[in-house]
C-alpha positions in Angstrom: -8.0 18.2 -8.2 -10.6 18.2 -5.4 -9.7 17.8 -1.7 -10.2 14.0 -1.7 -7.7 13.5 -4.5 -4.9 15.7 -3.2 -3.6 12.7 -1.4 -3.2 9.3 -3.0 -3.0 6.1 -1.1 -1.6 2.9 -2.7 -2.8 -0.3 -1.2 -2.5 -3.9 -2.2 -0.7 -7.1 -1.2 3.0 -7.5 -0.9 5.0 -7.2 -4.1 2.3 -5.5 -6.2 4.5 -2.4 -6.9 3.2 0.1 -4.3 6.6 1.6 -3.5 8.0 1.7 -7.0 4.7 3.0 -8.5 4.3 5.4 -5.6 7.7 7.0 -6.1 7.2 7.5 -9.8 3.6 8.8 -9.3 4.8 11.3 -6.7 7.6 12.5 -9.0 5.2 13.0 -11.9 2.7 14.9 -9.8 5.2 16.9 -7.8 3.9 15.3 -4.6 5.7 14.0 -1.5 6.2 10.3 -1.5 6.0 8.3 1.8 6.5 4.5 2.1 4.6 3.6 5.3 6.8 0.6 6.0 10.0 2.7 5.7 8.6 5.4 7.9 7.5 2.9 10.5 10.9 1.2 10.4 12.6 4.6 11.0 10.2 5.4 13.8 10.6 2.1 15.5 14.3 1.9 15.0 14.6 -1.4 13.2 13.6 -3.2 10.0 10.0 -4.6 10.0 11.3 -8.2 10.2 13.2 -7.4 13.4 10.3 -5.5 14.9 7.9 -8.4 14.3 10.5 -10.9 15.5 11.1 -9.0 18.8 7.6 -7.6 19.5 5.1 -9.5 17.3 2.6 -8.4 14.6 0.2 -6.8 17.1 2.8 -4.3 18.1 3.7 -3.5 14.5 0.0 -3.3 13.5 -0.7 -0.8 16.4 2.1 1.4 15.1 0.7 1.2 11.6 -2.8 2.0 12.9 -1.4 5.1 14.7 0.3 6.3 11.5 -3.0 5.9 9.5 -5.0 7.7 12.2 -2.6 10.5 13.1 -0.5 11.2 10.0 -2.7 10.7 7.0 -5.4 13.3 7.9 -2.7 16.0 7.9 -1.1 15.1 4.6 -1.3 17.4 1.6 -0.3 16.4 -2.0 1.2 13.1 -0.8 1.4 9.7 -2.3 1.5 7.1 0.5 2.4 3.5 -0.2 0.9 1.5 2.7 1.9 -1.9 3.9 -0.2 -4.8 2.5 -2.0 -5.3 5.9 -2.9 -1.6 6.5 -6.3 -2.3 4.8 -7.2 -4.4 7.8 -7.5 -1.3 10.0 -11.1 -0.9 8.8 -12.1 2.1 11.0 -9.0 4.1 10.0 -9.4 3.1 6.4 -12.9 4.5 6.2 -11.6 7.9 7.5 -8.8 7.7 4.9 -11.3 7.2 2.1 -12.8 10.6 3.0 -9.6 12.5 2.3 -7.6 10.4 -0.1 -8.0 8.8 -3.5 -7.2 5.1 -2.9 -5.6 2.9 -5.6 -5.5 -0.9 -5.2 -2.5 -2.4 -7.0 -3.3 -6.1 -7.5 -1.7 -9.2 -8.9 -2.5 -12.9 -8.8 -0.9 -15.2 -6.2 1.5 -16.8 -8.7 2.9 -13.4 -9.8 3.2 -12.3 -6.2 5.1 -15.5 -5.3 7.5 -15.0 -8.2 8.1 -11.4 -7.5 8.9 -12.2 -3.8 11.3 -15.0 -4.9 13.0 -12.7 -7.4 13.6 -9.9 -4.8 16.8 -10.5 -2.8 15.6 -8.0 -0.1 12.3 -9.8 0.4 13.1 -11.9 3.4 14.2 -8.8 5.4 11.3 -6.7 4.3 8.5 -9.2 4.3 8.3 -11.4 7.4 5.8 -14.2 7.6 2.3 -13.1 8.5 1.1 -16.5 9.7 4.2 -18.4 10.8 4.3 -20.3 7.5 6.8 -19.7 4.8 6.0 -16.4 3.1 5.2 -18.0 -0.3 3.1 -20.6 1.4 0.8 -18.1 3.1 0.0 -15.9 0.1 -3.1 -17.7 -1.1 -4.8 -17.6 2.2 -3.9 -14.1 3.2 -4.7 -12.7 -0.2 -8.1 -14.4 -0.2 -8.8 -12.8 3.2 -7.8 -9.3 2.1 -9.2 -9.1 -1.4 -12.7 -8.1 -0.2 -11.1 -5.4 2.0 -9.1 -4.1 -0.9 -12.1 -4.1 -3.2 -14.3 -2.3 -0.7 -11.6 0.2 0.4 -10.4 1.5 -3.0 -11.5 4.0 -5.6 -9.5 2.4 -8.4 -8.4 -1.2 -8.9 -5.4 -1.9 -11.2 -4.0 -5.3 -12.1 -0.3 -4.9 -12.2 0.5 -8.2 -14.1 2.2 -7.4 -17.4 2.2 -3.7 -16.8 5.3 -1.5 -16.3 5.4 0.9 -13.4 5.2 3.8 -15.9 2.0 2.3 -17.5 0.5 2.1 -14.0 1.4 5.7 -13.2 -0.2 6.8 -16.5 -3.4 4.9 -15.8 -3.6 6.4 -12.3 -3.1 9.9 -13.6 -5.7 9.4 -16.3 -8.2 8.1 -13.7 -7.4 11.0 -11.4 -8.2 13.4 -14.2 -11.5 11.7 -14.9 -12.3 11.6 -11.2 -11.6 15.3 -10.9 -13.9 16.2 -13.8 -16.7 14.1 -12.3 -16.5 15.9 -8.9 -16.1 19.4 -10.2 
């Protein structure tokens, strides 16, 4: 693989499978896996919901921005699952694109809502972004972010009806094709 593809960033809205696919992908490639939200929770000393409740989204977003700017450039053979809003850090994202292969995991709003409702840990991990109920804000936030995901990714995969293993296989196949094109 060339330098750009030695790190893989998974982006996409909440509940699109970034963490699960990221873990499996890292295992298959022998890479390190980092879940940005877990790392930020550890660094900030509390779950994201508590951080946002105490300090607000701007505080969390600044910590997220710092992680993207300071940590990502030094990563080697790493799969990083970002939080769904990390794509909004457009300056940092453009720098990431120069050293990472970015995969956008996508799903329609109805599927995302169902996945969030089916996940018992969702309320603690996914606080409201707008002050509305989490499932009520999905359509608007997804609409706002879709152009950013599209412009900020090397590969777009729809996760609806796919197993995590299928997605990992598709990513690996695309990485091989990408590597052959750049060599």
